[in-house]
C-alpha positions as CSV (number, residue, x, y, z in Angstrom):
1,X,14.4,-0.9,22.0
2,X,15.6,-4.1,20.5
3,X,16.0,-4.1,16.7
4,X,18.3,-5.7,14.1
5,X,20.1,-2.5,13.2
6,X,23.6,-1.0,13.2
7,X,22.6,2.6,13.8
8,X,19.2,4.5,13.4
9,X,20.6,6.8,10.7
10,X,21.7,3.9,8.4
11,X,18.7,1.7,8.6
12,X,17.1,2.7,5.3
13,X,20.3,2.8,3.2
14,X,21.5,-0.6,4.5
15,X,18.0,-2.1,4.0
16,X,17.8,-0.8,0.5
17,X,21.2,-2.3,-0.4
18,X,20.1,-5.6,1.0
19,X,16.8,-5.5,-0.9
20,X,18.5,-4.6,-4.2
21,X,21.0,-7.5,-3.8
22,X,18.3,-10.0,-2.9
23,X,16.2,-9.0,-6.0
24,X,18.9,-8.0,-8.4
25,X,17.1,-9.9,-11.2
26,X,14.1,-7.6,-10.8
27,X,15.3,-4.2,-9.6
28,X,18.2,-1.8,-9.4
29,X,18.9,1.2,-7.2
30,X,19.0,4.7,-8.5
31,X,21.9,7.1,-7.9
32,X,22.3,7.9,-4.2
33,X,19.5,5.4,-3.4
34,X,16.9,8.0,-4.4
35,X,14.7,5.3,-5.9
36,X,14.3,1.6,-6.7
37,X,13.7,1.0,-10.4
38,X,12.5,-1.9,-12.5
39,X,15.6,-3.4,-13.9
40,X,14.2,-3.9,-17.4
41,X,12.0,-1.1,-18.7
42,X,9.4,-1.7,-21.4
43,X,9.7,0.9,-24.2
44,X,6.6,2.9,-24.9
45,X,4.9,1.9,-21.7
46,X,3.6,4.5,-19.2
47,X,5.9,4.6,-16.2
48,X,4.2,3.9,-12.9
49,X,5.8,5.7,-9.9
50,X,4.9,5.6,-6.2
51,X,6.6,6.0,-2.9
52,X,6.3,7.1,0.7
53,X,8.1,6.8,4.0
54,X,10.0,3.7,4.8
55,X,8.7,1.4,7.5
56,X,5.8,0.1,5.5
57,X,7.7,-2.6,3.6
58,X,7.2,-4.3,1.3
59,X,5.2,-1.3,0.2
60,X,6.4,0.3,-2.1
61,X,9.8,-1.1,-3.2
62,X,8.5,-4.6,-3.0
63,X,6.0,-3.9,-5.7
64,X,8.5,-2.8,-8.3
65,X,8.7,-5.1,-11.3
66,X,6.7,-6.6,-14.1
67,X,3.0,-6.1,-13.7
68,X,3.2,-3.4,-11.0
69,X,5.4,-0.3,-10.5
70,X,8.3,0.9,-12.5
71,X,9.9,2.9,-9.7
72,X,9.4,3.5,-6.0
73,X,10.8,6.4,-3.9
74,X,11.5,5.5,-0.2
75,X,11.7,8.4,2.2
76,X,13.1,8.0,5.7
77,X,11.0,6.1,8.1
78,X,7.4,7.5,8.1
79,X,8.7,10.5,6.2
80,X,7.7,11.5,2.6
81,X,10.2,11.2,-0.2
82,X,11.6,14.5,-1.5
83,X,10.5,16.1,-4.7
84,X,14.0,15.6,-6.3
85,X,13.8,11.8,-5.5
86,X,10.5,11.5,-7.2
87,X,11.5,13.6,-10.2
88,X,14.7,11.5,-10.6
89,X,12.6,8.4,-10.6
90,X,10.2,9.7,-13.2
91,X,13.0,10.8,-15.5
92,X,14.6,7.3,-15.1
93,X,11.5,5.3,-16.1
94,X,9.8,7.6,-18.6
95,X,10.3,5.8,-22.0
96,X,8.2,8.3,-23.9
97,X,4.6,7.6,-22.8
98,X,4.8,9.7,-19.6
99,X,4.4,8.8,-15.9
100,X,1.4,8.1,-13.7
101,X,2.0,8.9,-10.0
102,X,0.2,6.8,-7.4
103,X,0.1,8.8,-4.2
104,X,-1.2,7.9,-0.8
105,X,-3.3,10.6,0.7
106,X,-0.9,12.0,3.3
107,X,-0.2,15.7,3.2
108,X,3.6,15.4,2.8
109,X,3.3,12.8,0.0
110,X,0.7,14.8,-1.9
111,X,2.7,18.0,-1.7
112,X,6.0,16.5,-2.7
113,X,4.6,14.5,-5.5
114,X,2.9,17.6,-6.9
115,X,6.1,19.5,-6.7
116,X,7.9,16.7,-8.5
117,X,5.3,16.6,-11.2
118,X,6.1,20.2,-11.9
119,X,9.8,19.3,-12.3
120,X,9.3,16.4,-14.7
121,X,10.3,16.5,-18.3
122,X,7.5,14.5,-19.8
123,X,3.7,14.2,-19.3
124,X,2.7,13.4,-15.8
125,X,-0.7,12.6,-14.3
126,X,-1.5,11.4,-10.8
127,X,-4.1,9.7,-8.7
128,X,-4.5,10.0,-4.9
129,X,-5.5,6.9,-3.0
130,X,-7.8,7.4,0.0
131,X,-9.3,4.1,0.9
132,X,-9.3,4.3,4.7
133,X,-12.9,4.5,6.1
134,X,-11.8,5.0,9.7
135,X,-11.5,8.8,9.8
136,X,-11.9,11.8,7.5
137,X,-8.9,13.6,9.0
138,X,-5.9,12.4,10.9
139,X,-2.5,13.5,12.1
140,X,-1.0,13.1,8.7
141,X,-3.8,13.7,6.2
142,X,-6.5,16.0,5.0
143,X,-9.3,13.7,4.1
144,X,-9.1,10.0,4.1
145,X,-5.8,8.2,4.5
146,X,-4.3,6.0,1.8
147,X,-3.5,2.6,3.2
148,X,-3.5,-1.0,1.9
149,X,-5.9,-0.2,-1.0
150,X,-2.8,1.4,-2.5
151,X,-1.5,-2.1,-3.2
152,X,-4.7,-3.0,-5.1
153,X,-4.4,0.2,-7.2
154,X,-0.8,-0.6,-8.1
155,X,-1.6,-4.2,-9.0
156,X,-4.5,-3.5,-11.3
157,X,-3.1,-0.4,-12.9
158,X,0.3,-2.1,-13.3
159,X,-1.3,-5.0,-15.2
160,X,-3.2,-2.5,-17.4
161,X,0.1,-0.6,-18.1
162,X,1.7,-3.8,-19.4
163,X,-1.1,-3.8,-22.1
164,X,0.3,-0.4,-23.3
165,X,-2.7,1.6,-22.3
166,X,-2.4,5.4,-22.5
167,X,-1.7,7.5,-19.4
168,X,-5.2,9.0,-19.5
169,X,-6.7,5.5,-19.6
170,X,-4.5,4.4,-16.7
171,X,-5.4,7.4,-14.6
172,X,-9.1,6.7,-15.2
173,X,-8.7,3.1,-14.2
174,X,-6.7,4.0,-11.0
175,X,-9.5,6.4,-10.0
176,X,-12.1,3.6,-10.6
177,X,-10.2,1.1,-8.5
178,X,-9.8,3.6,-5.7
179,X,-13.5,4.4,-5.7
180,X,-14.3,0.7,-5.4
181,X,-11.8,0.0,-2.6
182,X,-12.2,0.5,1.2
183,X,-10.0,-0.4,4.1
184,X,-9.9,-0.2,7.9
185,X,-7.4,-1.4,10.5
186,X,-7.0,-2.3,14.1
187,X,-3.8,-2.1,16.2
188,X,-3.0,-4.4,19.2
189,X,0.3,-2.7,19.9
190,X,2.4,0.3,18.9
191,X,5.6,0.4,16.9
192,X,9.0,2.0,17.6
193,X,10.7,4.3,15.1
194,X,14.4,3.6,15.5
195,X,15.3,7.3,15.6
196,X,12.8,7.8,18.4
197,X,13.7,4.7,20.4
198,X,10.3,4.7,22.2
199,X,6.8,3.4,21.1
200,X,4.7,5.8,19.1
201,X,1.8,5.3,21.5
202,X,0.9,3.1,24.4
203,X,-1.9,0.5,24.7
204,X,-2.8,-1.3,27.8
205,X,-2.7,-5.1,27.7
206,X,-6.5,-5.2,27.4
207,X,-6.9,-2.3,24.8
208,X,-6.8,-1.9,21.0
209,X,-6.9,1.1,18.7
210,X,-9.8,0.7,16.2
211,X,-9.2,2.4,12.9
212,X,-5.5,3.0,13.4
213,X,-3.4,4.5,10.6
214,X,-0.2,2.9,9.2
215,X,2.0,5.4,11.1
216,X,0.3,4.7,14.4
217,X,-2.1,7.7,14.1
218,X,-5.2,7.3,16.3
219,X,-8.3,5.8,14.8
220,X,-12.0,6.0,15.6
221,X,-11.6,5.1,19.3
222,X,-9.6,3.2,21.8
223,X,-11.6,0.2,23.1
224,X,-11.2,-2.9,25.1
225,X,-9.7,-5.9,23.3
226,X,-12.4,-8.1,21.7
227,X,-12.5,-11.4,19.9
228,X,-11.4,-11.8,16.3
229,X,-15.0,-12.2,15.2
230,X,-16.1,-9.0,16.9
231,X,-13.2,-7.1,15.3
232,X,-13.9,-8.5,11.8
233,X,-17.6,-7.6,12.2
234,X,-16.6,-4.0,13.1
235,X,-14.1,-3.6,10.3
236,X,-16.2,-5.3,7.6
237,X,-19.4,-3.6,8.6
238,X,-17.8,-0.2,8.4
239,X,-16.3,-1.0,5.0
240,X,-19.6,-2.3,3.6
241,X,-21.6,0.6,4.9
242,X,-19.3,3.0,3.1
243,X,-18.6,1.1,-0.1
244,X,-22.2,-0.1,-0.7
245,X,-21.1,-2.8,-3.2
246,X,-23.5,-4.5,-5.5
247,X,-24.3,-7.8,-3.9
248,X,-24.3,-9.7,-7.2
249,X,-20.6,-9.1,-7.7
250,X,-17.7,-10.8,-5.9
251,X,-14.9,-9.0,-4.1
252,X,-11.2,-9.1,-3.4
253,X,-10.4,-9.5,0.3
254,X,-7.0,-8.4,1.5
255,X,-6.1,-9.2,5.1
256,X,-3.0,-7.2,5.7
257,X,-0.7,-7.6,8.7
258,X,1.0,-4.5,10.2
259,X,4.3,-6.3,10.7
260,X,4.0,-8.0,14.0
261,X,1.0,-10.3,13.5
262,X,1.7,-14.0,12.7
263,X,0.1,-15.8,9.8
264,X,-2.0,-18.0,11.9
265,X,-3.9,-14.9,13.2
266,X,-4.1,-13.3,9.8
267,X,-5.7,-16.4,8.3
268,X,-8.1,-16.6,11.3
269,X,-9.1,-13.1,10.4
270,X,-9.6,-14.2,6.7
271,X,-12.0,-16.8,8.0
272,X,-13.9,-14.3,10.1
273,X,-14.0,-11.6,7.4
274,X,-15.2,-14.0,4.8
275,X,-18.1,-15.1,7.0
276,X,-19.0,-11.5,7.7
277,X,-19.0,-10.6,4.0
278,X,-21.2,-13.6,3.2
279,X,-23.6,-12.4,5.9
280,X,-23.8,-9.2,3.8
281,X,-24.5,-11.2,0.7
282,X,-21.0,-10.8,-0.8
283,X,-18.8,-13.7,-1.9
284,X,-15.0,-13.4,-2.0
285,X,-13.6,-14.1,-5.4
286,X,-10.0,-13.4,-4.7
287,X,-7.8,-13.3,-1.6
288,X,-4.5,-11.8,-0.5
289,X,-3.2,-12.5,3.0
290,X,0.1,-11.4,4.6
291,X,2.2,-8.5,5.7
292,X,2.2,-6.1,2.7
293,X,1.5,-2.6,4.0
294,X,3.1,-2.6,7.4
295,X,3.9,-0.2,10.3
296,X,7.3,-1.5,11.4
297,X,6.6,-4.2,14.1
298,X,3.0,-3.1,15.0
299,X,0.7,-5.9,15.9
300,X,-2.7,-5.8,14.3
301,X,-4.1,-5.9,10.8
302,X,-6.3,-4.2,8.2
303,X,-9.0,-5.4,6.0
304,X,-9.4,-4.2,2.5
305,X,-12.4,-5.0,0.2
306,X,-12.4,-4.2,-3.5
307,X,-15.6,-4.6,-5.5
308,X,-14.6,-6.7,-8.6
309,X,-15.9,-7.0,-12.1
310,X,-14.6,-9.2,-15.0
311,X,-12.0,-6.6,-16.0
312,X,-10.7,-6.2,-12.4
313,X,-10.5,-10.0,-12.0
314,X,-8.5,-10.3,-15.2
315,X,-6.1,-7.6,-14.2
316,X,-5.6,-9.0,-10.7
317,X,-4.9,-12.4,-12.2
318,X,-2.4,-11.1,-14.7
319,X,1.2,-12.1,-14.3
320,X,3.2,-10.1,-11.7
321,X,6.9,-10.5,-10.7
322,X,8.1,-8.3,-7.9
323,X,10.0,-8.8,-4.7
324,X,6.8,-9.2,-2.7
325,X,4.2,-10.4,-5.3
326,X,4.7,-13.0,-8.0
327,X,2.2,-15.2,-9.8
328,X,1.3,-16.2,-13.4
329,X,3.6,-17.0,-16.3
330,X,6.1,-14.2,-17.0
């Protein structure tokens, strides 16, 4: 195992210290590094809190800031944050309007966020993101997994929260975004958790895992490596069959790298996916390309499609200023 670390047990704490230093104008660390918090809170605004195991950076800490999350709770690598972490984050960002929890559909995350909600001092609502079309059950989840669609939910709901919408309105919006978002991924290699020191799974040089999860969970099937066009056709086709979008509306296309895929390959997949969507009568109105919801150094990518309308486009285009996403005048 070759990694830029000092010791497996200090990877998360040292990374969080570096992240907070690099983005000190945007975020601050909570006590005992339990959470990353937006540096300047907006009074009367609903607090948006998310989190999950480390190893998926920039999700979630990289999405803390104006126009997205107010706090993110990082667990150890591929391990859910604890209820006390989440409760501390909620108490830190609740300015009187309550907190909305955005939770990926993994059993540990769902359980710990539910426990934290019971510990909170103010009003708490939640939404569970389950955008992965690959499998209904996996090693980590009951029902569909929450993957890169989580980013889309956090961005659109984050923009709406800046407009001082109520917690009930934001929960309804989050559920609507989730219902109109689907994802599916493919892995070309495994990843290595520092504490384990060995790859999570093994793929032959001519194999790929179709429908892989962001922790390296198995997907639909292990198959021989195919061309980018063939992979895009499989992923987009599965998404469209499940989403059944209205052909008259455009979509958001997110091509997300898992940490070990270079930009030249991700943009090649953008080209392929865009052509596949057009073959289904769907135009891409907005794009996002890069490593945003990763699995350490795994090679591969996921494709996420969100069916857009005028409101979703406006919320996507709204200003955002976080460690990982920033556009518009702030």
